[in-house]
C-alpha positions as CSV (number, residue, x, y, z in Angstrom):
1,M,0.0,0.2,0.0
2,Y,1.3,3.6,-0.8
3,L,-0.1,7.1,0.3
4,Q,0.5,9.4,-1.6
5,A,-0.6,13.2,-1.3
6,N,0.6,16.9,-2.1
7,H,2.0,19.1,0.7
8,A,-1.6,20.1,2.0
9,G,-3.4,16.7,1.9
10,L,0.3,15.6,4.0
11,R,-0.1,18.7,6.3
12,S,-4.1,17.6,6.8
13,L,-3.3,14.0,7.4
14,A,-0.4,15.6,10.1
15,R,-3.1,17.3,11.7
16,L,-6.3,14.2,11.9
17,L,-3.6,11.8,13.1
18,L,-2.0,14.7,15.8
19,G,-6.1,15.5,16.9
20,L,-6.1,11.6,17.7
21,T,-3.3,11.9,20.6
22,V,-4.8,14.8,22.0
23,D,-5.6,14.2,26.1
24,G,-9.9,13.3,26.1
25,V,-10.3,12.3,22.7
26,Q,-11.9,9.3,23.5
27,H,-10.9,5.5,22.3
28,W,-12.2,4.4,19.1
29,H,-12.5,7.7,17.5
30,H,-12.2,7.8,14.5
31,W,-11.9,9.4,10.9
32,H,-13.8,7.9,7.2
33,L,-11.3,9.3,4.8
34,D,-13.4,8.6,1.3
35,D,-13.7,10.8,-1.8
36,L,-16.6,12.1,-0.7
37,N,-15.4,13.8,2.0
38,S,-12.2,14.3,1.8
39,L,-9.7,12.9,-1.2
40,E,-9.7,13.3,-4.4
41,E,-12.3,11.3,-6.7
42,G,-11.4,7.8,-7.1
43,S,-8.3,7.5,-3.9
44,A,-9.3,4.6,-2.0
45,P,-10.9,4.9,1.1
46,L,-9.0,5.3,4.4
47,T,-10.0,4.9,8.5
48,I,-7.7,6.0,11.2
49,T,-8.5,4.6,14.4
50,Q,-6.8,6.0,17.5
51,L,-6.7,2.0,19.9
52,P,-6.8,1.4,23.0
53,D,-3.0,0.1,23.9
54,E,-4.3,-3.3,25.0
55,H,-5.4,-3.2,21.8
56,M,-2.3,-2.7,19.7
57,D,-1.1,-6.4,19.9
58,S,-3.9,-7.4,17.6
59,A,-4.4,-4.6,15.3
60,P,-2.3,-4.7,11.7
61,S,0.8,-3.1,11.8
62,I,1.3,-0.5,8.5
């Protein structure tokens, strides 16, 4: 799998990822990214989820 983005897209993704690390964000909070709400048409959909630490052993790695 490849993630391709221009500078603005990478900054936007970084903000989303950092947002999931803020104190008070609930476990399992997530973002759905697809061509209907934030990605260019034809992009593969992606869901970014903040998992509790105890679930990290069973989570797929990238």
